[in-house]
N, C-alpha and C positions, 0 to 999 in steps of 0.2 A: 603738208610738206612731206610726210612719210610716203604717201602714194607717189609723189613726184620723184623722190629719191629711188623708190623701187622701180619705177618705169624707166629711169634714165639708162641703166645698163642694158635693159631689154631693147629699148629703141636704138641704142648705139649698135647692138649686135645685128638688128634688122637692117640698118643703114649699111653696115659693113658688107652684108650679104647681097642686098638688093640695089644699093646705090641711092642717090637722092630721090625723094618722092616727087610726084607731080604736084600735089597740093598738101600743104600743112593744114592743120585745123583741129577743132575740138567741139564737143557737145557740152550740154549742161552736166554730164556725168562721166565723160571719158574722152579719149583722143578720137580724132577722125582724120586720119592721114591716109592718102591714097597714092598708089602707083598705077597709072593708067596706060594701057597699051591698046592697040587696035581691037583686039578681041577679048582681052581679060583685064579686069580691074582688081587689084589687091588692096584690101581695106584693113587698116589697123583701127579697131574700135575697142570699146570696153565700157565698163561701169565701175562702181565703187569696189567691186570684188576682184576683177580680172581684166586683162587685156586680151583681145582676140584678133587673130589674123585670118581673114577669110578671102576667098576668091569668087569673083562674080563675072558673068558675061557683061562686057562693057556696055553694049547697046541696051540690054535689059536693065542694067543698073542705072544708067542715065535716065531711062524712061520712068523707072520707079521713083527716082529722086525728083524728077520733074513733076510727076503726078502728086507727090507728097507736098511739094511747094504749092501747087495749084489748089490743093484741098486745105491749105492753111497749116500744114505740118511744118516741122523744122528738122530736117535731116542733120543739120549741124548748126552750131551757134556762131561759128566764125570759120573762115577758110582763107588761106594765104597762098597766093600764086607768085612764086619767085622764078618762074620760067623753067621749072624742072622738066625732065623728059616726059613725053606723053602729050595728048591733045584732047580735042573735043570739049574745050572749057567755055566756049562763048555763051552757051545757054545758061549755065549756072551763074555766070556773072550778072545776067539780067534777072533771073528768077530770084536770086538771093538778096537783091537790093530793095525788096518790097517790105514795107513796115508790117509787123505781125501783131500789133496790139492797138487798142483804142481806149484803154482805161488807164487811170493814173496808178492803180495798183500794179498793173502789168508793167507800166513805164518805170516803176521803181524796182520790181523784181527782176526784169530782164537785164538791165545793166549790172545788177549785183551778180547774177549768174555768169554774165559775160566776163566781168572782172575776175571772178573766181576761176573761170576756165583759163583765162590768160595766165593767171598766177600759177596754175598747176601745169599747164602744157607748154606755154611759150618758152620757159627756160630749158625744157627738154628738147623741143623741136628747133628752136632758134636761139641758142644760148647767148645771153648778154643783150638781146634786143628788147626794146620797149615797144609798147603798143599804145595808141591813143586816138582821140577824136575830139571834135568840137561839137557841142550842142548849141544850136543857134535859133533865133527867131527874129524876124524883121518887125520889131516894134519900136516905139519911141519912149524911153531909150531902148536900143537893141539888146537882146540877150546873147551872150557869147561865153559859154563855159568850156573849159578844157578838162577832159577826164583822161587819165593815163594810168598805165601800169609800167613801172620802170624798175627792173631788178638792179640797176646801177645806182639806186639811191637807197641803201640799206636802212631799214626802219621806217621808211615812208614810201613803200613801193606803190600801193594804190593811192592815187592822189586826184584831187580836183581843185581847180582855181577859177575864180570869176572876178572881173573888174568890180571894184567896190564903189559905193557912193561916197561923196565927200565925207571925210572922217569927222564924226561928232559923237558925243556920248550916246545919243539916241540911235544913230545908225549902227554903232558898234554893238549895242545891246541887242538890236534887232538881228544883226548878222550872226552873232554868237548864239542867239536863241534858235536859229535854224540849224546850228551845228558847226558853223565855220570856226576854225581854231584861232586865226589871226591873219595879219596882213604881211606882205612882203614889201621890199623897197619901192615897188611899182604900184602900191595901193591895191593889190589884188588879194582878195580873201582866199584862204586855202584850207583844205583838210588833207592831212597826210598821216597815214596809219601804217603800222608794220604788217607785212604779209603773214607773219607768224600768228597774228590775231585772226582766228577764223571768222570773226564778225566784221572784219575790216571792209570787204567788198560791199556788204549790205549797208554798212554805215555810210560809206562814201556815196552809194546810190541814194540813200535816204536823204542826205544833205542836198545832193544835186536836185532831187525831185522836189524837196521843200523850196528850194530857190526858184525852180521853174513854176511851181504852183503859186508862188507869191506874185507872179506876173499876171498880166491880163489874159490868161489862157483858160478857155473852158475845157479843152480837150488836148491831150498830148500830141495829136496830129498837127497842131500848130507849131510844133517844134521839129526841127530836122537836124540830122547829123551830117557833118562833112569833115574834110581833112583827116580821113581815117587812114592810119598808116601803122606799119610795124617796122620800126627802124629805118623809115624812108627807103624801103627796099621791097619792091613787088607791089601787088595789088591785094589789099585786105578787104574782105567783105564781111559784114556782120548782120546776117539776117536775124540773129538772136537778140538784137538790141532793143527792138520794140518801137523805135521812132522811125519816121521816114528817113531814108538814107539817100545821099547823092555820092557817087563815086568820084565826082569832080572836086577839084580844089579851086574854089572861086573866092575873089575878094569880097568882103562883106560890105 
């Protein structure tokens, strides 16, 4: 939270000077915000020690990023397009919707890093907005989990919910054994943790992965993500998630 507080006035000063960015976003270790013009791209990036503003040739920058995706790299963990000024975004929407992992270990680590990045950068770049997605699989019974980060729910910002089995002492013991905390009035099991706990993103991701692994899945590529959104405003892509991703919102 200290890094987020330190970045907030810096980001506000940049916005005051440059105007709204073309794309919001973040990596596993810092921001990834860009202002795209026909010949130049200005990138706000950084790591755990500093934020950096750099200028790039737009065409070469797009080519390098495209090549990194093709080679299995990850230029950013998430990007949010809210129709800001600039262009040339069609290709990254396609490239970044590809799953980047095929192991259960990665399937747990990637959502944890994504939740941590949302917690650090979304309140700075899009104050007050939530971000979330559904993890789904077409099995009988179907799997349908919701994972969110919502700064509007103090003390339980990173959260996951899943429809529960019929309540019995045995099912309650099984669900709590996976890490779920309790149920809501709709019989959905939940885990809700404070963002002030640095372990919260990893714990939410661990519980979600434990729930998925309890199903009839051999590999995480049998699970896909959908309904990915940030405040129901714009297009949010999450190449850093680790599961197959669809940008469409479809009925299950």
